[in-house]
Steps between C-alpha positions, in 0.01 A plus 500: 500500500340186353694178556438389140663824370806458713535132415474605134779757536711246684460245224616745241794608703603138550455432130736790399749377751496154379516612129806722597673206673435267202621771271828560696561117535435448114739785426767351719444162359522615142828691575642184631402292213647760253813500708518125494448491132772757425733318725432156323531675161828663591638169637403320187677744279824456707727316261839545664533129522490451122820541287519801277505287187177332585333839550640635178385186314150539644485872392620393142228249480236738611624757248494231216159401599372853495654571159339178350174590644500847353606356155202266509275775609633720205444210252141445609436879481640502144282207389193660640589817311543313175172316536291808624 
């Protein structure tokens, strides 16, 4: 066998092994990042330390803002319809 042919095969085998290693390492890293993000997100949504009244008031404010936004959007749509 020719030494150049053997070296060429060895290079390809090493390249495939390195690619597999990098792929596995990248996969594990991605899973850890996702897990950390989910844990941080779950922790930030934990509101057990806030009183119930505060939480209800926040929800009420959000609902009011949402309703106002819908009304403004409906008015804009109505004006566009009248002009067009």
